[in-house]
N, C-alpha and C positions, 0 to 999 in steps of 0.2 A: 500385542506385538512383541513387547519386550520379554514376555514370559516364554515365547515360542522361538526365540532366536538369541544367540549370544551377541550378535552385532546388528544393531538397528539404528536408523537415523529417523527421528521423528521431528518434523518442523510444525510448530504450532504458530500459525500465521495470523497476522492482522489482516486488514482488508487488502487483498491482492489486486494490484492495478498494473495494466500493461496494454500493449497494442491490441490484444485479442480479448480484453475484458468485456464482459457483457455490459450493456448500457445501463449502469446504475446511476443514482443521483449524482454521485461523485464524478463518474465518467462524463455525464452531461455537462457538468461545470467545466471539466478539463477540456472538453471538446467545443466549448462555447455554444452548446445546444440551447436554443431558446424555448424548447418545450418546458412546460411547468414541472416543477419537482414536487414530490410528495413530502420530502423531509424539510424540517425547519432549518433555518440558518444556524441555529444553536446546536445542531446535531454534531457529534464529534466522532472521529475515527483515528485509528492507528494504522498507518499505511506501510506497505512493503511492496516493492516492485517485482514483477516477474523476473527481471534481469538480476536482481539481488538474489532471489531464490535459486535461479539457474547457476549463478557463479558460486554460490555456497555449496550446492550439490556437487559441482565439478571439483571444488576444493576438498570436500569431504571424501570423494572417491580417490583423489590423488594422495591425500594425507591420512586416509583411513580413519576419518573422524566419525564417531558414533555417539549416540545419546539423544536426549530430548532438548530441543532448543526453541525458545520463543523467537520467531522471526518477525521483526517489526521495527518501528522507528523509536527514537529516544523520547519523543514527545507527541502527544495527540494534537490534532487541529480540528477546528470547527469548519463546517462548510462555508460559513461567512469569511473566516480567515483565509481559506483557500481561494475562494472567489475573489476577494479583495487583492490577494497577493498576485494573481495572474490577470486581473482586469476583466473577469467574467461577470456578467450581470444577470444571473438567473432569477426566475420568479420562484421564490421559495414556497414550500408548503407549510403545513402546521404540525406534522408528526415529528416528535423529538426522539432521536436515537443516539444514545451515548455508549461508548465502550470504555471499559476501565483502562487505566494506564498499564502498559505491559513492561515487565522487567526484561530487558534485552541484554543485560550485562554479560551473560554467559556466551551468547553468540558474538557479541562485540569483542570478547576476549580471544576469539578465534579469527574473526574477520572484521576489519575496520570499515568495511563497506556498509555495516549496519549502524555506523555512528552518524546517523542523519535523522533529522526530525521529519514529521509528516509534511510540513510545508515545503521542505527541500525536495522531497520525493514528488509532491504534487506539481511543483514548478517544473521539475525535470520531465514529468510525464506530459504536462501541457505543451512544452516545447516539442516533444516527440510527436504528439498528436497533430501539431500544426504541419508536420512534414508528411503526413499521410495524404494520399489522394482523396479527393472529396467523397468518392463513392465508398471509401473505407471508414469514413467518419460516421 
């Protein structure tokens, strides 16, 4: 993409979570879904919300921001940490999936909205999911 255009915006995202996210293991925890998970409690993720991405794209359009940015949180979290933080009690599986820590200093230099860790994002999404009608959960 960068070779074929002078101005591009590329967002390399962590695990994207939002109201319309597919029903991943993480989404099940955040929605207090009691169906068994496939992933171990020790699996870790770097989260970014759809709202953060949306606001950054709006900012980039207004301020003509271009480049490649890692869009994620300042710190990863395990599924156990997330479940404990929101009071969800899932039945964990045995498969372990871990992601590397992401350097988000570049995007945080442009938008302080990315100065959040994965637990903060997860807690915010859990609250948002609680406001959804039952049929949307």
